[in-house]
PDB file of N, CA, C and O in Angstrom:
ATOM      1  N   MET A   1      38.927-102.345  42.491  1.00  0.00           N
ATOM      2  CA  MET A   1      40.446-102.185  42.500  1.00  0.00           C
ATOM      3  C   MET A   1      40.985-102.949  44.084  1.00  0.00           C
ATOM      4  O   MET A   1      40.510-103.035  45.217  1.00  0.00           O
ATOM      5  N   GLY A   2      41.949-103.302  43.547  1.00  0.00           N
ATOM      6  CA  GLY A   2      42.647-104.352  44.448  1.00  0.00           C
ATOM      7  C   GLY A   2      43.440-102.989  45.402  1.00  0.00           C
ATOM      8  O   GLY A   2      43.224-101.778  45.454  1.00  0.00           O
ATOM      9  N   TRP A   3      44.214-103.704  45.931  1.00  0.00           N
ATOM     10  CA  TRP A   3      44.866-102.951  46.511  1.00  0.00           C
ATOM     11  C   TRP A   3      46.338-102.221  45.821  1.00  0.00           C
ATOM     12  O   TRP A   3      46.692-101.061  46.032  1.00  0.00           O
ATOM     13  N   LEU A   4      46.751-102.792  45.331  1.00  0.00           N
ATOM     14  CA  LEU A   4      47.939-102.099  44.354  1.00  0.00           C
ATOM     15  C   LEU A   4      47.113-101.024  43.806  1.00  0.00           C
ATOM     16  O   LEU A   4      47.503 -99.874  44.007  1.00  0.00           O
ATOM     17  N   GLY A   5      45.896-101.236  43.062  1.00  0.00           N
ATOM     18  CA  GLY A   5      45.420 -99.764  42.390  1.00  0.00           C
ATOM     19  C   GLY A   5      45.028 -98.640  43.724  1.00  0.00           C
ATOM     20  O   GLY A   5      45.452 -97.499  43.907  1.00  0.00           O
ATOM     21  N   THR A   6      44.387 -99.180  44.264  1.00  0.00           N
ATOM     22  CA  THR A   6      44.181 -98.232  45.725  1.00  0.00           C
ATOM     23  C   THR A   6      45.647 -97.302  45.991  1.00  0.00           C
ATOM     24  O   THR A   6      45.634 -96.080  46.141  1.00  0.00           O
ATOM     25  N   ALA A   7      46.702 -98.026  46.012  1.00  0.00           N
ATOM     26  CA  ALA A   7      47.820 -97.580  46.732  1.00  0.00           C
ATOM     27  C   ALA A   7      48.288 -96.577  45.323  1.00  0.00           C
ATOM     28  O   ALA A   7      48.079 -95.393  45.587  1.00  0.00           O
ATOM     29  N   VAL A   8      48.646 -96.703  44.447  1.00  0.00           N
ATOM     30  CA  VAL A   8      48.781 -95.903  43.332  1.00  0.00           C
ATOM     31  C   VAL A   8      47.667 -94.638  43.311  1.00  0.00           C
ATOM     32  O   VAL A   8      48.059 -93.472  43.277  1.00  0.00           O
ATOM     33  N   PHE A   9      46.381 -94.954  43.333  1.00  0.00           N
ATOM     34  CA  PHE A   9      45.326 -93.944  43.429  1.00  0.00           C
ATOM     35  C   PHE A   9      45.829 -93.273  44.863  1.00  0.00           C
ATOM     36  O   PHE A   9      45.654 -92.064  45.010  1.00  0.00           O
ATOM     37  N   ALA A  10      46.207 -93.741  45.503  1.00  0.00           N
ATOM     38  CA  ALA A  10      46.351 -92.529  46.694  1.00  0.00           C
ATOM     39  C   ALA A  10      47.460 -91.703  46.495  1.00  0.00           C
ATOM     40  O   ALA A  10      47.474 -90.482  46.651  1.00  0.00           O
ATOM     41  N   ILE A  11      48.586 -92.565  46.072  1.00  0.00           N
ATOM     42  CA  ILE A  11      49.944 -91.968  45.889  1.00  0.00           C
ATOM     43  C   ILE A  11      49.707 -90.824  44.735  1.00  0.00           C
ATOM     44  O   ILE A  11      50.479 -89.877  44.880  1.00  0.00           O
ATOM     45  N   ILE A  12      48.880 -90.711  43.707  1.00  0.00           N
ATOM     46  CA  ILE A  12      48.765 -89.897  42.620  1.00  0.00           C
ATOM     47  C   ILE A  12      47.796 -88.767  43.201  1.00  0.00           C
ATOM     48  O   ILE A  12      48.081 -87.571  43.125  1.00  0.00           O
ATOM     49  N   ILE A  13      46.526 -89.294  43.837  1.00  0.00           N
ATOM     50  CA  ILE A  13      45.498 -88.092  44.595  1.00  0.00           C
ATOM     51  C   ILE A  13      46.572 -87.137  45.725  1.00  0.00           C
ATOM     52  O   ILE A  13      46.477 -85.910  45.760  1.00  0.00           O
ATOM     53  N   GLY A  14      47.618 -87.935  46.647  1.00  0.00           N
ATOM     54  CA  GLY A  14      48.335 -87.044  47.510  1.00  0.00           C
ATOM     55  C   GLY A  14      48.924 -86.441  47.036  1.00  0.00           C
ATOM     56  O   GLY A  14      48.874 -85.316  47.532  1.00  0.00           O
ATOM     57  N   LEU A  15      49.903 -86.555  45.813  1.00  0.00           N
ATOM     58  CA  LEU A  15      50.706 -85.849  45.306  1.00  0.00           C
ATOM     59  C   LEU A  15      50.153 -84.582  44.689  1.00  0.00           C
ATOM     60  O   LEU A  15      50.820 -83.552  44.790  1.00  0.00           O
ATOM     61  N   ILE A  16      48.777 -84.569  43.943  1.00  0.00           N
ATOM     62  CA  ILE A  16      48.174 -83.554  43.709  1.00  0.00           C
ATOM     63  C   ILE A  16      48.076 -83.181  44.573  1.00  0.00           C
ATOM     64  O   ILE A  16      49.131 -82.593  44.809  1.00  0.00           O
ATOM     65  N   ALA A  17      47.073 -83.036  45.806  1.00  0.00           N
ATOM     66  CA  ALA A  17      46.491 -82.738  47.189  1.00  0.00           C
ATOM     67  C   ALA A  17      47.113 -81.806  47.875  1.00  0.00           C
ATOM     68  O   ALA A  17      46.746 -80.746  48.382  1.00  0.00           O
ATOM     69  N   GLY A  18      48.798 -82.752  47.768  1.00  0.00           N
ATOM     70  CA  GLY A  18      50.014 -81.999  49.068  1.00  0.00           C
ATOM     71  C   GLY A  18      50.568 -80.811  48.014  1.00  0.00           C
ATOM     72  O   GLY A  18      50.985 -79.846  48.655  1.00  0.00           O
ATOM     73  N   ALA A  19      50.677 -80.637  46.554  1.00  0.00           N
ATOM     74  CA  ALA A  19      51.032 -80.005  45.810  1.00  0.00           C
ATOM     75  C   ALA A  19      50.544 -78.801  45.612  1.00  0.00           C
ATOM     76  O   ALA A  19      51.313 -77.841  45.664  1.00  0.00           O
ATOM     77  N   VAL A  20      48.936 -78.589  45.302  1.00  0.00           N
ATOM     78  CA  VAL A  20      48.092 -77.895  45.497  1.00  0.00           C
ATOM     79  C   VAL A  20      48.022 -76.850  46.941  1.00  0.00           C
ATOM     80  O   VAL A  20      48.011 -75.620  46.960  1.00  0.00           O
ATOM     81  N   ALA A  21      47.975 -77.899  48.214  1.00  0.00           N
ATOM     82  CA  ALA A  21      47.928 -77.473  49.155  1.00  0.00           C
ATOM     83  C   ALA A  21      49.501 -76.374  49.609  1.00  0.00           C
ATOM     84  O   ALA A  21      49.423 -75.257  50.121  1.00  0.00           O
ATOM     85  N   ARG A  22      50.599 -76.984  49.298  1.00  0.00           N
ATOM     86  CA  ARG A  22      51.768 -75.868  49.115  1.00  0.00           C
ATOM     87  C   ARG A  22      51.735 -74.625  48.408  1.00  0.00           C
ATOM     88  O   ARG A  22      52.391 -73.592  48.544  1.00  0.00           O
ATOM     89  N   LEU A  23      50.932 -74.920  47.718  1.00  0.00           N
ATOM     90  CA  LEU A  23      50.872 -73.440  47.109  1.00  0.00           C
ATOM     91  C   LEU A  23      49.873 -72.684  47.057  1.00  0.00           C
ATOM     92  O   LEU A  23      49.739 -71.756  46.259  1.00  0.00           O
ATOM     93  N   VAL A  24      48.749 -73.168  48.274  1.00  0.00           N
ATOM     94  CA  VAL A  24      47.636 -72.274  48.767  1.00  0.00           C
ATOM     95  C   VAL A  24      48.204 -71.418  50.121  1.00  0.00           C
ATOM     96  O   VAL A  24      48.050 -70.239  50.438  1.00  0.00           O
ATOM     97  N   VAL A  25      48.979 -72.614  50.824  1.00  0.00           N
ATOM     98  CA  VAL A  25      49.489 -72.382  51.976  1.00  0.00           C
ATOM     99  C   VAL A  25      50.625 -71.185  52.064  1.00  0.00           C
ATOM    100  O   VAL A  25      51.560 -71.375  51.287  1.00  0.00           O
ATOM    101  N   PRO A  26      50.697 -70.270  52.677  1.00  0.00           N
ATOM    102  CA  PRO A  26      51.619 -69.151  52.715  1.00  0.00           C
ATOM    103  C   PRO A  26      53.013 -69.555  53.134  1.00  0.00           C
ATOM    104  O   PRO A  26      53.160 -70.708  53.541  1.00  0.00           O
ATOM    105  N   GLY A  27      54.129 -68.686  53.078  1.00  0.00           N
ATOM    106  CA  GLY A  27      55.087 -69.248  53.215  1.00  0.00           C
ATOM    107  C   GLY A  27      56.024 -70.563  52.750  1.00  0.00           C
ATOM    108  O   GLY A  27      55.305 -71.311  52.087  1.00  0.00           O
ATOM    109  N   LYS A  28      57.317 -71.069  52.867  1.00  0.00           N
ATOM    110  CA  LYS A  28      57.927 -71.745  52.113  1.00  0.00           C
ATOM    111  C   LYS A  28      57.809 -73.297  52.737  1.00  0.00           C
ATOM    112  O   LYS A  28      58.083 -73.101  53.921  1.00  0.00           O
ATOM    113  N   GLN A  29      57.630 -74.294  52.633  1.00  0.00           N
ATOM    114  CA  GLN A  29      57.526 -75.294  52.943  1.00  0.00           C
ATOM    115  C   GLN A  29      58.954 -76.056  52.526  1.00  0.00           C
ATOM    116  O   GLN A  29      59.231 -76.122  51.328  1.00  0.00           O
ATOM    117  N   ASP A  30      59.726 -76.545  53.372  1.00  0.00           N
ATOM    118  CA  ASP A  30      61.123 -77.008  52.622  1.00  0.00           C
ATOM    119  C   ASP A  30      60.779 -78.367  53.088  1.00  0.00           C
ATOM    120  O   ASP A  30      61.108 -78.754  54.210  1.00  0.00           O
ATOM    121  N   MET A  31      60.090 -79.136  52.207  1.00  0.00           N
ATOM    122  CA  MET A  31      59.863 -80.725  51.796  1.00  0.00           C
ATOM    123  C   MET A  31      60.249 -81.418  50.795  1.00  0.00           C
ATOM    124  O   MET A  31      60.489 -80.871  49.719  1.00  0.00           O
ATOM    125  N   SER A  32      60.366 -82.649  50.964  1.00  0.00           N
ATOM    126  CA  SER A  32      60.664 -83.602  49.602  1.00  0.00           C
ATOM    127  C   SER A  32      59.239 -84.051  48.919  1.00  0.00           C
ATOM    128  O   SER A  32      58.288 -84.229  49.680  1.00  0.00           O
ATOM    129  N   ILE A  33      59.122 -84.176  47.982  1.00  0.00           N
ATOM    130  CA  ILE A  33      58.397 -84.644  47.380  1.00  0.00           C
ATOM    131  C   ILE A  33      57.687 -86.131  47.804  1.00  0.00           C
ATOM    132  O   ILE A  33      56.754 -86.543  47.114  1.00  0.00           O
ATOM    133  N   PRO A  34      58.070 -86.756  48.732  1.00  0.00           N
ATOM    134  CA  PRO A  34      57.493 -88.172  49.206  1.00  0.00           C
ATOM    135  C   PRO A  34      57.018 -87.326  50.390  1.00  0.00           C
ATOM    136  O   PRO A  34      55.918 -87.782  50.704  1.00  0.00           O
ATOM    137  N   MET A  35      57.331 -86.332  51.168  1.00  0.00           N
ATOM    138  CA  MET A  35      56.834 -85.791  52.115  1.00  0.00           C
ATOM    139  C   MET A  35      55.284 -85.316  51.531  1.00  0.00           C
ATOM    140  O   MET A  35      54.119 -85.520  51.872  1.00  0.00           O
ATOM    141  N   THR A  36      55.866 -84.694  50.638  1.00  0.00           N
ATOM    142  CA  THR A  36      54.707 -83.742  49.819  1.00  0.00           C
ATOM    143  C   THR A  36      53.456 -85.062  49.555  1.00  0.00           C
ATOM    144  O   THR A  36      52.333 -84.579  49.703  1.00  0.00           O
ATOM    145  N   ILE A  37      53.429 -86.038  49.331  1.00  0.00           N
ATOM    146  CA  ILE A  37      52.549 -86.938  48.964  1.00  0.00           C
ATOM    147  C   ILE A  37      52.151 -87.882  49.839  1.00  0.00           C
ATOM    148  O   ILE A  37      51.277 -88.669  49.475  1.00  0.00           O
ATOM    149  N   LEU A  38      52.916 -88.016  51.625  1.00  0.00           N
ATOM    150  CA  LEU A  38      52.459 -88.055  52.413  1.00  0.00           C
ATOM    151  C   LEU A  38      51.541 -87.108  53.031  1.00  0.00           C
ATOM    152  O   LEU A  38      50.416 -87.597  53.134  1.00  0.00           O
ATOM    153  N   LEU A  39      51.621 -86.109  53.407  1.00  0.00           N
ATOM    154  CA  LEU A  39      51.071 -84.961  53.672  1.00  0.00           C
ATOM    155  C   LEU A  39      49.559 -84.889  52.497  1.00  0.00           C
ATOM    156  O   LEU A  39      48.455 -84.630  52.975  1.00  0.00           O
ATOM    157  N   GLY A  40      49.646 -85.019  51.746  1.00  0.00           N
ATOM    158  CA  GLY A  40      48.659 -85.342  50.651  1.00  0.00           C
ATOM    159  C   GLY A  40      47.373 -86.579  51.169  1.00  0.00           C
ATOM    160  O   GLY A  40      46.145 -86.549  51.235  1.00  0.00           O
ATOM    161  N   ILE A  41      48.408 -87.581  51.459  1.00  0.00           N
ATOM    162  CA  ILE A  41      47.666 -88.339  51.677  1.00  0.00           C
ATOM    163  C   ILE A  41      47.065 -88.412  52.892  1.00  0.00           C
ATOM    164  O   ILE A  41      46.089 -89.139  53.079  1.00  0.00           O
ATOM    165  N   ILE A  42      47.563 -87.714  53.763  1.00  0.00           N
ATOM    166  CA  ILE A  42      47.053 -87.778  55.410  1.00  0.00           C
ATOM    167  C   ILE A  42      46.032 -86.418  55.005  1.00  0.00           C
ATOM    168  O   ILE A  42      45.061 -86.298  55.752  1.00  0.00           O
ATOM    169  N   GLY A  43      46.121 -85.720  54.254  1.00  0.00           N
ATOM    170  CA  GLY A  43      45.156 -84.686  53.671  1.00  0.00           C
ATOM    171  C   GLY A  43      43.768 -85.518  53.416  1.00  0.00           C
ATOM    172  O   GLY A  43      42.753 -85.195  54.033  1.00  0.00           O
ATOM    173  N   SER A  44      43.765 -86.549  52.530  1.00  0.00           N
ATOM    174  CA  SER A  44      42.911 -87.137  51.967  1.00  0.00           C
ATOM    175  C   SER A  44      42.307 -87.712  53.082  1.00  0.00           C
ATOM    176  O   SER A  44      41.127 -87.385  53.207  1.00  0.00           O
ATOM    177  N   LEU A  45      42.703 -88.394  53.850  1.00  0.00           N
ATOM    178  CA  LEU A  45      42.303 -88.732  55.112  1.00  0.00           C
ATOM    179  C   LEU A  45      41.401 -87.752  55.929  1.00  0.00           C
ATOM    180  O   LEU A  45      40.188 -87.953  55.992  1.00  0.00           O
ATOM    181  N   VAL A  46      41.896 -86.864  56.454  1.00  0.00           N
ATOM    182  CA  VAL A  46      41.610 -85.464  56.802  1.00  0.00           C
ATOM    183  C   VAL A  46      40.428 -85.354  56.175  1.00  0.00           C
ATOM    184  O   VAL A  46      39.436 -85.360  56.904  1.00  0.00           O
ATOM    185  N   GLY A  47      40.277 -85.257  55.049  1.00  0.00           N
ATOM    186  CA  GLY A  47      39.049 -84.646  53.907  1.00  0.00           C
ATOM    187  C   GLY A  47      37.870 -85.758  54.181  1.00  0.00           C
ATOM    188  O   GLY A  47      36.745 -85.433  54.561  1.00  0.00           O
ATOM    189  N   GLY A  48      38.311 -87.219  53.919  1.00  0.00           N
ATOM    190  CA  GLY A  48      37.275 -87.763  54.431  1.00  0.00           C
ATOM    191  C   GLY A  48      36.320 -87.960  55.480  1.00  0.00           C
ATOM    192  O   GLY A  48      35.136 -88.244  55.659  1.00  0.00           O
ATOM    193  N   PHE A  49      37.432 -87.666  56.123  1.00  0.00           N
ATOM    194  CA  PHE A  49      36.746 -87.869  58.034  1.00  0.00           C
ATOM    195  C   PHE A  49      36.082 -86.641  57.818  1.00  0.00           C
ATOM    196  O   PHE A  49      34.900 -86.940  57.651  1.00  0.00           O
ATOM    197  N   LEU A  50      36.234 -85.278  57.725  1.00  0.00           N
ATOM    198  CA  LEU A  50      35.481 -84.307  57.608  1.00  0.00           C
ATOM    199  C   LEU A  50      33.922 -84.566  56.720  1.00  0.00           C
ATOM    200  O   LEU A  50      32.832 -84.411  57.271  1.00  0.00           O
ATOM    201  N   GLY A  51      34.074 -84.949  55.383  1.00  0.00           N
ATOM    202  CA  GLY A  51      33.230 -85.085  54.780  1.00  0.00           C
ATOM    203  C   GLY A  51      32.129 -86.363  55.521  1.00  0.00           C
ATOM    204  O   GLY A  51      31.099 -86.758  54.974  1.00  0.00           O
ATOM    205  N   LYS A  52      32.500 -86.714  56.484  1.00  0.00           N
ATOM    206  CA  LYS A  52      31.854 -87.740  56.905  1.00  0.00           C
ATOM    207  C   LYS A  52      31.061 -87.070  58.241  1.00  0.00           C
ATOM    208  O   LYS A  52      29.865 -87.017  58.528  1.00  0.00           O
ATOM    209  N   LEU A  53      32.106 -86.651  58.827  1.00  0.00           N
ATOM    210  CA  LEU A  53      30.911 -85.715  59.899  1.00  0.00           C
ATOM    211  C   LEU A  53      30.126 -84.723  59.478  1.00  0.00           C
ATOM    212  O   LEU A  53      29.060 -84.674  60.092  1.00  0.00           O
ATOM    213  N   ILE A  54      30.317 -83.666  58.394  1.00  0.00           N
ATOM    214  CA  ILE A  54      29.771 -82.787  58.349  1.00  0.00           C
ATOM    215  C   ILE A  54      28.518 -82.922  57.301  1.00  0.00           C
ATOM    216  O   ILE A  54      27.584 -82.120  57.279  1.00  0.00           O
ATOM    217  N   PHE A  55      28.654 -84.224  56.310  1.00  0.00           N
ATOM    218  CA  PHE A  55      27.782 -84.269  55.128  1.00  0.00           C
ATOM    219  C   PHE A  55      27.374 -86.144  55.380  1.00  0.00           C
ATOM    220  O   PHE A  55      26.882 -86.879  54.523  1.00  0.00           O
ATOM    221  N   ASN A  56      27.664 -86.432  56.436  1.00  0.00           N
ATOM    222  CA  ASN A  56      27.347 -88.011  56.765  1.00  0.00           C
ATOM    223  C   ASN A  56      26.932 -88.887  55.646  1.00  0.00           C
ATOM    224  O   ASN A  56      25.873 -89.485  55.456  1.00  0.00           O
ATOM    225  N   LYS A  57      28.209 -88.808  54.830  1.00  0.00           N
ATOM    226  CA  LYS A  57      28.281 -89.720  53.558  1.00  0.00           C
ATOM    227  C   LYS A  57      29.255 -91.003  53.579  1.00  0.00           C
ATOM    228  O   LYS A  57      30.085 -91.116  54.481  1.00  0.00           O
ATOM    229  N   ASP A  58      29.153 -91.778  52.757  1.00  0.00           N
ATOM    230  CA  ASP A  58      30.151 -93.197  52.878  1.00  0.00           C
ATOM    231  C   ASP A  58      29.932 -93.820  54.408  1.00  0.00           C
ATOM    232  O   ASP A  58      30.996 -94.251  54.852  1.00  0.00           O
ATOM    233  N   ALA A  59      28.770 -93.974  55.351  1.00  0.00           N
ATOM    234  CA  ALA A  59      28.706 -94.400  56.298  1.00  0.00           C
ATOM    235  C   ALA A  59      29.387 -95.712  56.303  1.00  0.00           C
ATOM    236  O   ALA A  59      29.914 -96.107  57.343  1.00  0.00           O
ATOM    237  N   ASN A  60      29.422 -96.522  55.061  1.00  0.00           N
ATOM    238  CA  ASN A  60      29.601 -97.978  55.321  1.00  0.00           C
ATOM    239  C   ASN A  60      31.066 -97.875  55.665  1.00  0.00           C
ATOM    240  O   ASN A  60      31.535 -98.375  56.687  1.00  0.00           O
ATOM    241  N   GLU A  61      31.827 -97.155  54.700  1.00  0.00           N
ATOM    242  CA  GLU A  61      32.968 -97.040  54.898  1.00  0.00           C
ATOM    243  C   GLU A  61      33.890 -96.513  55.991  1.00  0.00           C
ATOM    244  O   GLU A  61      35.116 -96.614  55.983  1.00  0.00           O
ATOM    245  N   GLY A  62      33.082 -95.890  57.011  1.00  0.00           N
ATOM    246  CA  GLY A  62      34.004 -95.504  58.440  1.00  0.00           C
ATOM    247  C   GLY A  62      34.399 -94.363  58.192  1.00  0.00           C
ATOM    248  O   GLY A  62      34.409 -94.014  57.012  1.00  0.00           O
ATOM    249  N   PHE A  63      34.767 -93.600  59.044  1.00  0.00           N
ATOM    250  CA  PHE A  63      35.420 -92.073  59.319  1.00  0.00           C
ATOM    251  C   PHE A  63      36.359 -92.554  58.565  1.00  0.00           C
ATOM    252  O   PHE A  63      36.012 -92.518  57.385  1.00  0.00           O
ATOM    253  N   PHE A  64      37.689 -93.110  58.767  1.00  0.00           N
ATOM    254  CA  PHE A  64      39.280 -92.791  57.981  1.00  0.00           C
ATOM    255  C   PHE A  64      39.134 -93.788  56.592  1.00  0.00           C
ATOM    256  O   PHE A  64      39.190 -95.004  56.412  1.00  0.00           O
ATOM    257  N   GLN A  65      38.934 -92.705  55.792  1.00  0.00           N
ATOM    258  CA  GLN A  65      38.631 -93.216  54.234  1.00  0.00           C
ATOM    259  C   GLN A  65      39.321 -92.195  53.585  1.00  0.00           C
ATOM    260  O   GLN A  65      39.750 -91.211  54.187  1.00  0.00           O
ATOM    261  N   LEU A  66      39.448 -92.376  52.403  1.00  0.00           N
ATOM    262  CA  LEU A  66      40.458 -91.760  51.237  1.00  0.00           C
ATOM    263  C   LEU A  66      39.136 -90.825  50.713  1.00  0.00           C
ATOM    264  O   LEU A  66      38.111 -91.487  50.542  1.00  0.00           O
ATOM    265  N   SER A  67      39.046 -89.545  50.470  1.00  0.00           N
ATOM    266  CA  SER A  67      38.112 -89.051  49.656  1.00  0.00           C
ATOM    267  C   SER A  67      38.710 -88.249  48.164  1.00  0.00           C
ATOM    268  O   SER A  67      39.849 -88.228  47.698  1.00  0.00           O
ATOM    269  N   GLY A  68      37.365 -87.593  47.642  1.00  0.00           N
ATOM    270  CA  GLY A  68      37.948 -87.342  46.071  1.00  0.00           C
ATOM    271  C   GLY A  68      38.649 -85.954  46.419  1.00  0.00           C
ATOM    272  O   GLY A  68      38.628 -85.233  47.416  1.00  0.00           O
ATOM    273  N   LEU A  69      39.175 -85.895  45.384  1.00  0.00           N
ATOM    274  CA  LEU A  69      40.328 -84.559  44.924  1.00  0.00           C
ATOM    275  C   LEU A  69      39.852 -83.463  45.566  1.00  0.00           C
ATOM    276  O   LEU A  69      40.814 -83.052  46.215  1.00  0.00           O
ATOM    277  N   ILE A  70      38.675 -82.565  45.811  1.00  0.00           N
ATOM    278  CA  ILE A  70      38.769 -81.636  46.320  1.00  0.00           C
ATOM    279  C   ILE A  70      38.537 -81.537  47.753  1.00  0.00           C
ATOM    280  O   ILE A  70      38.833 -80.555  48.435  1.00  0.00           O
ATOM    281  N   GLY A  71      37.787 -83.004  48.330  1.00  0.00           N
ATOM    282  CA  GLY A  71      37.842 -83.141  49.660  1.00  0.00           C
ATOM    283  C   GLY A  71      39.724 -83.294  50.067  1.00  0.00           C
ATOM    284  O   GLY A  71      40.187 -82.644  51.004  1.00  0.00           O
ATOM    285  N   SER A  72      40.498 -84.104  49.326  1.00  0.00           N
ATOM    286  CA  SER A  72      41.477 -84.530  49.391  1.00  0.00           C
ATOM    287  C   SER A  72      42.290 -82.893  49.425  1.00  0.00           C
ATOM    288  O   SER A  72      42.862 -82.619  50.481  1.00  0.00           O
ATOM    289  N   ILE A  73      42.322 -82.057  48.521  1.00  0.00           N
ATOM    290  CA  ILE A  73      43.156 -80.771  48.934  1.00  0.00           C
ATOM    291  C   ILE A  73      42.560 -79.935  50.002  1.00  0.00           C
ATOM    292  O   ILE A  73      43.317 -79.265  50.705  1.00  0.00           O
ATOM    293  N   ILE A  74      41.150 -79.901  50.214  1.00  0.00           N
ATOM    294  CA  ILE A  74      40.702 -79.058  51.484  1.00  0.00           C
ATOM    295  C   ILE A  74      41.611 -79.768  52.749  1.00  0.00           C
ATOM    296  O   ILE A  74      42.107 -79.144  53.687  1.00  0.00           O
ATOM    297  N   GLY A  75      41.695 -81.288  52.512  1.00  0.00           N
ATOM    298  CA  GLY A  75      42.216 -81.716  54.121  1.00  0.00           C
ATOM    299  C   GLY A  75      43.746 -81.675  53.801  1.00  0.00           C
ATOM    300  O   GLY A  75      44.386 -81.582  54.849  1.00  0.00           O
ATOM    301  N   ALA A  76      44.654 -81.721  52.521  1.00  0.00           N
ATOM    302  CA  ALA A  76      45.599 -81.250  52.522  1.00  0.00           C
ATOM    303  C   ALA A  76      46.411 -79.747  53.349  1.00  0.00           C
ATOM    304  O   ALA A  76      47.388 -79.516  54.062  1.00  0.00           O
ATOM    305  N   ILE A  77      44.931 -78.780  52.508  1.00  0.00           N
ATOM    306  CA  ILE A  77      45.324 -77.510  53.333  1.00  0.00           C
ATOM    307  C   ILE A  77      45.572 -77.477  54.631  1.00  0.00           C
ATOM    308  O   ILE A  77      46.478 -76.854  55.184  1.00  0.00           O
ATOM    309  N   ILE A  78      44.856 -78.076  55.063  1.00  0.00           N
ATOM    310  CA  ILE A  78      44.633 -78.122  57.045  1.00  0.00           C
ATOM    311  C   ILE A  78      45.782 -78.826  57.192  1.00  0.00           C
ATOM    312  O   ILE A  78      46.469 -78.310  58.074  1.00  0.00           O
ATOM    313  N   VAL A  79      46.309 -79.823  56.685  1.00  0.00           N
ATOM    314  CA  VAL A  79      47.465 -80.327  57.004  1.00  0.00           C
ATOM    315  C   VAL A  79      48.750 -79.754  56.865  1.00  0.00           C
ATOM    316  O   VAL A  79      49.650 -80.019  57.662  1.00  0.00           O
ATOM    317  N   VAL A  80      48.855 -79.204  56.178  1.00  0.00           N
ATOM    318  CA  VAL A  80      50.115 -78.622  55.687  1.00  0.00           C
ATOM    319  C   VAL A  80      50.428 -76.758  56.396  1.00  0.00           C
ATOM    320  O   VAL A  80      51.375 -76.031  56.699  1.00  0.00           O
ATOM    321  N   PHE A  81      49.101 -76.737  56.360  1.00  0.00           N
ATOM    322  CA  PHE A  81      48.906 -75.238  57.513  1.00  0.00           C
ATOM    323  C   PHE A  81      49.672 -75.716  58.576  1.00  0.00           C
ATOM    324  O   PHE A  81      50.715 -75.190  58.964  1.00  0.00           O
ATOM    325  N   ILE A  82      49.179 -76.664  59.022  1.00  0.00           N
ATOM    326  CA  ILE A  82      49.536 -77.464  60.790  1.00  0.00           C
ATOM    327  C   ILE A  82      50.855 -77.410  60.588  1.00  0.00           C
ATOM    328  O   ILE A  82      51.546 -76.517  61.080  1.00  0.00           O
ATOM    329  N   TRP A  83      51.309 -78.319  59.875  1.00  0.00           N
ATOM    330  CA  TRP A  83      52.559 -78.784  59.147  1.00  0.00           C
ATOM    331  C   TRP A  83      53.590 -77.051  59.460  1.00  0.00           C
ATOM    332  O   TRP A  83      54.377 -76.760  60.361  1.00  0.00           O
ATOM    333  N   SER A  84      53.226 -76.460  58.578  1.00  0.00           N
ATOM    334  CA  SER A  84      54.247 -75.672  58.608  1.00  0.00           C
ATOM    335  C   SER A  84      54.468 -74.283  59.651  1.00  0.00           C
ATOM    336  O   SER A  84      55.275 -73.359  59.544  1.00  0.00           O
ATOM    337  N   ARG A  85      53.385 -74.548  60.715  1.00  0.00           N
ATOM    338  CA  ARG A  85      53.108 -73.903  61.805  1.00  0.00           C
ATOM    339  C   ARG A  85      53.912 -74.364  62.863  1.00  0.00           C
ATOM    340  O   ARG A  85      54.548 -73.647  63.636  1.00  0.00           O
ATOM    341  N   PHE A  86      53.853 -75.717  62.865  1.00  0.00           N
ATOM    342  CA  PHE A  86      54.327 -76.747  64.213  1.00  0.00           C
ATOM    343  C   PHE A  86      55.673 -77.160  63.966  1.00  0.00           C
ATOM    344  O   PHE A  86      56.281 -77.527  64.972  1.00  0.00           O
ATOM    345  N   SER A  87      56.319 -77.194  62.827  1.00  0.00           N
ATOM    346  CA  SER A  87      57.730 -78.058  62.102  1.00  0.00           C
ATOM    347  C   SER A  87      58.738 -76.738  62.476  1.00  0.00           C
ATOM    348  O   SER A  87      58.395 -75.557  62.537  1.00  0.00           O
ATOM    349  N   GLY A  88      59.669 -77.134  62.636  1.00  0.00           N
ATOM    350  CA  GLY A  88      60.981 -75.419  63.308  1.00  0.00           C
ATOM    351  C   GLY A  88      61.691 -75.205  61.677  1.00  0.00           C
ATOM    352  O   GLY A  88      62.610 -74.392  61.583  1.00  0.00           O
ATOM    353  N   ARG A  89      61.290 -75.863  60.582  1.00  0.00           N
ATOM    354  CA  ARG A  89      62.053 -75.573  59.409  1.00  0.00           C
ATOM    355  C   ARG A  89      61.004 -74.673  58.588  1.00  0.00           C
ATOM    356  O   ARG A  89      60.889 -75.004  57.408  1.00  0.00           O
ATOM    357  N   ARG A  90      60.092 -73.414  59.087  1.00  0.00           N
ATOM    358  CA  ARG A  90      59.544 -72.758  58.127  1.00  0.00           C
ATOM    359  C   ARG A  90      59.488 -71.586  58.122  1.00  0.00           C
ATOM    360  O   ARG A  90      59.289 -70.987  59.179  1.00  0.00           O
ATOM    361  N   SER A  91      59.672 -70.821  56.756  1.00  0.00           N
ATOM    362  CA  SER A  91      60.311 -69.733  56.658  1.00  0.00           C
ATOM    363  C   SER A  91      59.211 -68.781  56.012  1.00  0.00           C
ATOM    364  O   SER A  91      58.416 -69.437  55.339  1.00  0.00           O
ATOM    365  N   VAL A  92      58.993 -67.656  56.027  1.00  0.00           N
ATOM    366  CA  VAL A  92      58.091 -66.876  55.776  1.00  0.00           C
ATOM    367  C   VAL A  92      58.688 -65.953  54.411  1.00  0.00           C
ATOM    368  O   VAL A  92      59.596 -65.151  54.627  1.00  0.00           O
ATOM    369  N   THR A  93      58.386 -66.037  53.650  1.00  0.00           N
ATOM    370  CA  THR A  93      58.598 -65.042  52.063  1.00  0.00           C
ATOM    371  C   THR A  93      58.062 -63.784  52.004  1.00  0.00           C
ATOM    372  O   THR A  93      58.182 -63.108  50.982  1.00  0.00           O
TER     373      THR A  93
END
């Protein structure tokens, strides 16, 4: 898969992971779709990093890599939770 395919894959996984994370994390997150995608992509990198640390998988690809869908969602939940706690625009419903 070339860089374009990887970018499209990252955007799609980022959107799915970010949207699921926003549904799981309590409270209202006022963010746009591009921000949701960005946090989902960052979450995917966090998921890949945690997967490497915990399970010692994909040693040839290094710590910072895109993870699978489940790892991406778990990482995105962590990132959205941290984002919602430290951003000044949070509100609890």
